[in-house]
N, C-alpha and C positions, 0 to 999 in steps of 0.2 A: 375275350372271345377266343375260343379254341382254334387250333390249326385246322381241324376238319371243317369248322363253320366258315373259315376264310376262303375255302376253295371255291365256293360259288356253284351255281347250277350248270348243267350241260345245256347246250343249245336247245331251245324249244321248251325248257322246263317251266317257263312262265313266271319265274320269280328271279330277283337279283339279290344275292346275299351280300356280296362285297360292296354294293352300292345300293342304298335304300333311296327310293325315288318317290316324289309326288309330282303329278303332272296333269295338265289339261291338254286335250288332243287337238291336233291340226292335221294337215295333209301334206304328203310329199312322196318321192321315191321314183327311181327309174333305172334303166340299164342301158349301157352303151357299148360300143366295140370299135375295133380298128376301121372297119369298112362302113360304119354308120355315118351319116351326115344329117344333122350336125353331130359333133362328138358327144354332146350331152343333150338330153331330151327333157321335155316337160314331164313332171311327175304324174303318174296315173292317180286318179281321184280315190281309188280304193285303198291306198297305202296310208296308214296312220303314223304320225310322228308326235313326239311329246315336246311340249313347250314348258319353260320354267322349271326344268328338272333341277333338283338340289341333291348334293352328295353328302352322305354321312357314313363313312366306312373306309373303303380301300379303292385306290385306282386299279382298274382291272388289268392293266398291262404292266404294272410295276409292283402291285401289292402294297404300295406306300399309303400312309394315311391321307384321306381326302375329306374335305368339307366345303360347303358353300355351293355356288352355282356350278352345274356340270357344263361341259362344252356343248354347244348347240350343233354339233356335227358328229358323225360316226367316227370310228377309228379310220384313219387314212393311211393306206399302205402304198408307199412310193417305191417303184423299182429303180434302183440306182446302180449305175455301172461300177464295177470294181476292178478296174485295170488302170495301168499308168496313164492311159488316154483320158481318164476321168479326173485327173489331178488338177485342181483340188476338188474333192467331193465337198458338197455344200449342204449344211443343215443337219448333220448327223448329231451334233451335240444336244439338240433339243428333242431327239427321238426318245420314245419310251422303251422300245424293244427293236432288235434287229435279228433277222434270220438270213443266214448265208447259204446259198444253194449253188449246186453245180450247173453250169451251162455248157454249151458246145465248145470244143477246142480245149477242154480241160480248165477253163477259167471259171470264175464264180461271179454271181450277181447278188446284190443285197435287196431284201424286202424290208424296208424301213418303216416302222410303225410310229404314227403320231396321233396322240389323243390329248394328253394333259397340256402340252405346249405345242405351238406351231412356229417354225422358223419363218422369216420373211421369204426366203428362197430355199428350195431344195433341188438337188440334182447332181450330175446330169441324169435325166430320166431316160430309161431304155425300155425295151419291149417286155411283154409278159411271156410266161411259160406255163405249161400245164401243171407244173409243180406248184404254182402259186395258188391253185385251188385249195389244196390241203393246208396251205399257210394262211390264207386270208379268211376262209370260211369260219373257222372257230372264233374269230374276232367280230364276225358280222360286219366287216369293214368294206370300204370301197377301195378299188384297185386303180392306182394312177400309173399308167404306163404309156410309152410312146405309141404303141400299137401291138401288133402280133401277127404271126402266121395264121392264115385262115383256119386251119384245124384247131389251133389253140384258142382263137377268138370264139369259135363255135362252142368249144368245151367250157370255156369260162362263162359264156352266156347261159349255157344249159345248167351251170351250177348256180345260177341266180346271183352272180357277183356283179355288182354295179361297177362299171369301168368308165374311166375318163381318159381318153386318148388325145393325141395332139390335135389342137383346135378347140379344146374345151377351155372354159374360163381358167385363167391363171398361167397358161403356158406362154413361154416366150423363148426366143433364140438369143443366146448370149453372144454378142459380136466378137468377143476376144477369144472364143473357142472355135474349134473346127468341128463340122458336122461329121458323124451324128452325135458327137459328145457335147453339143452346145444347147440341147433342149432342157430348159429349166422350168420349174413350177413355183408360182407364188401361191402357197397353200392357203393363206388367209383369204385371198380373193375367191378361191374355190369353196372354202368352208362356208362363206356367206350364202352360197347357193344350196347348201346341204342341211338336212335335218334328219333326225333319227328317232325311232320309236322309244328307245331306252338305252342306257349305257351298255357297252358290250359286256359279255360274260368274262369271268376271269380267264386269261389266256394260259396261265400256268398255275399249278397247285401251290398257292401262296400259304405260308405259315408264319410263325414268329421266329425272330432271330435265334433264340436258344433251342429251337426244335431241330435244327440241322445237325446231323451226326458230325463227329469230329473228323473222321477220315484220316488220310495220310497227307503229309506235307508235299506240296507241289506248287512251285512258284513260277515255272515256265511251262507253256503249253504250245504244241505245234499241231494244228489240224490240217492234214494233207488231203486235199481233194483230188489231186491228180499228180502226174509226174511234173507238171508245170506250175502248180499253184499250191502253196502252203500258207495258211494264216497263222502268224506267230504272236504269242501273248506273253506278257510278263506281269506278275502281280507286284504292285507297288503302291503304297499310300492308300490302301483300302479298296482299290479297284484294279482292273486288268487293263494294261496298256497294249494296244494293237501296234506291234513293232513295225509292221509293213502296211500301215494305213495310208490311204491316198487322200485323207482329209488333212487340212491344216492343223497344226498342233492345238490351237485354241478351239477347234471345231470338231474334235474327235469324239466318238462315242466311247465312254469309259465305263463298262459294265461292272457291277459288283459280283455278278454270277455269269459263268460260262456253262451253257448246257450243250454238251457234245453228244450227239446221237449218231449211231451207226445205222444207216438206212439203205434199203435196196434201191438201185438205180436201173431203170429200163430204158427202152428206146421210145421216144415220142412219136416215131413213125414218119418223120420227114427230115430233110436236110436244110441247113442254113445256106445263105447265098454263096458261101465259100465251099460248099459241098461237104461240110462236117455233119455227121449224125447229131441230132438234137436229143440230149438225154432227158429223162423224166424221173425225178425222185419220187418214189412211192411213199408219201408221208402218211402211211397208214399201216397197221399191223403192230409189230413189236420188235424189240431189238435191245442191244447193249447201249448203255449210257454212261458217261462220265460227267459228274457234276463238280464244278470248281467254284469255291467260294472261300474268301478269307485266306487265300494262299494254301488251301488244302483241297483234296480230291476225295470224292465218294463214288465208288463203283455202284452202278444201279442198272435197272432195266426200264425201258419206256414202253408204253402201249398206247394205241389210238385206234378205237374200234371202227371209225369211219373218217372220211376226209373232213367232215364238218365237226367232228368231236374234238374236245380239248385233250391235252396231254396228261397221261397218268404216269407217275414215277413211283417205283418200288425198289426196295433193297433186293439183293440177290436171293434173300430168303423169303421174299414176298411181302414184306412190311411196307406200308404206305409211306412215301416220302413227300415232304413239303419243302418249298424253297424260301429262304429269307427274303423279305421285301427288298426291292431295289431294281435297278435296271439290269436286264439280262440280254445276252447275245447267244443265239441258238445256232450251232454249227451242224448242218445236215451232211455229215461225212459219209461218202459211199462205203458200203460193206466191202465191195470189190474194187480195188484200185485206189482206195483211200487208206489213211492210217492216222493214228493219234499217238503222239509222244509227249511225255511230260517228265519233269525232273524237279529236284529240290532247289536247284541253283537258278 
């Protein structure tokens, strides 16, 4: 199969290339929000979902080979705190994909994608941001967040993203932690309540291992989101180690690929409880990209025509780029106030 064929369709294309499916149809679907009670609702009768889906091709969030029965749930995106207060983060090791985004106060938060595997527990779960619309929509996933500010809850609902906030199936408070960093999620319990029409589209442009350009040697990476936060990486043993991860050593997410995108960041239009302006990453348009794989870096450009569209990657000369199959971590580094540094050592 060629690299171009592995990329899969855009949202709404009506076919799935990476995953070939056969299905009989049943019913499900709903949408929730922070101020809704209960936090999850009964599905409307008009939404169809597939039962008995089988896979033969690629996992859409990793590009790795897939066969057999597909998960009976959509991609599940959990918002996880990324500060020392979250230590230890739980459930990262089983994730397929992670996106790191800027939030207020110069810190970051993680949008952690689960599809091929589910951990018993994931968290600590924190609130949603408007940035999450452009992150979640391409995966046609559900968003699992503690809640959100009313303007954000409205915008996420208007984007037709199904949300599960505190009070939904699977949530619990961990007694050994302090609030608000003690809200955890049992994903398998929630997954039993969910069904999906078909597997999600390819999230990234997957190719074959040998298709990726050689690039230049780069074994350390520092993605600076603000003056107060930099995520540091070191390539070792075939994957990238997050040197300042808040997860326990055996529960860390170790990606084979780092996708570092320079993105515009604006103002979401409201303040957090501490009085800090809430930023909104504009995950649409185009910009510079740095792609790290195998201890090497390739300079590229990214483009995304709409919030619900998947990501396109090209060389500086405009040639299409695909990524080697495997787990990926996407860094949404601000154009202004952020920086990316890398070296051979």
